[in-house]
Phi, psi and omega in degrees: 000126176259138175255128185237132176249131171240132185201124167276108186286342181066019190284353172268358178252321182218112186266002190291334187250019190295326179294318179293324177296314179296323178295320178299314181295317181297321178296318179298324185274009178299326176280127184294345178265022178254147181224130179248129176247117188237138174249159178061043169276118182296142175242299181234156174239152180250127181280168178298336180274359178090007179275143179256123180240147173296133186288154177298323181293322178295320176299320176295321182300310181289338173289324177291327185237071185295149186293342176290337184247333188230153167256131177244125179250122186203164180237059184285347179280352179302144177057039180055034178068017170274076188229125180276319183216163183218158161268133181229155173236135182233140175202154172270345190281126184284349177280352177280127184232160177297142175277153181277174187299333184297340181282343188271152173306131183059013180067023184234125177284130172228175179294345181282349186227159167213143183224144180221163167237152185237099174051032180071005183274313178200168182237154179230134170247123172255138185215161172227103187292166178280169183257168168055226186293341180270355187292311186297317180296327179292308185293334175287343179275352180287121178269172183262024185287327178283141180291323179232132179234119183230156174150191177266105182274352186049032185196164178180177180269073179212153191299330183290342177270118191293340180252036185298327179294319178294324179299324179299337187268351183286152173051062179296342179279353184239163174241134176279118181258006174217103173232052184249162177299124184229351182231139178269133173250118183242159173273183184294342178269004179082012179274137181289122178268315179192172174243145188236145181266092180232351176258130190223162173235117175251131183232137176303142188305323183287350179257358185304318183290348178268353183262148180201168167057051174285124182228128169263118188272079184289346177287343182265111183242031179289336176235171173280359172247146175273144172294148175237134175233152174202169182239151173219134179289000000 
């Protein structure tokens, strides 16, 4: 049984809780059959002079998850490493391997995605979709080659998303097993206005019976997104 965590950490928006976020992820990964898919992990910062430096938070991140103990899958070389944030996948399990290009939207690896395969049993694509006018074209570029697709889609089947009808049509080979409120929308005073369904788990239809225990961890407010966990045999 594999335990999978999906979480937009929000760390390029609010850096105040990064140590607690890393501690939460590390605790989840104590089981070698656990896999964490994280969005908005900072990589580089740009100075006023135009120089790009590796961020302090990324240095802390690789310190928390040293390569002797963990595998980190990321695409930081995209755009000649001019990358502010990344989607990353972390695991202790040595049967986890990098996924090939066919798993990625348009068959192209970018900093927005990370993909893995697990002992030849199944593959996972983690993603962080684009915003605004670029969102619909991005989610339409997601192919169904990965067995499990998780991440922040910045979209969903709810009235506030203007392309909700189109969203219903993506990935016909998969079933969405999480269309629950996962993101907090607050006003400028920090008051909760509503929760939005934009983080999702898509699973190929033939794997549905192997999935269980989908949980949105609303008790965790370290990010403006809630962590999501689920299991797969």
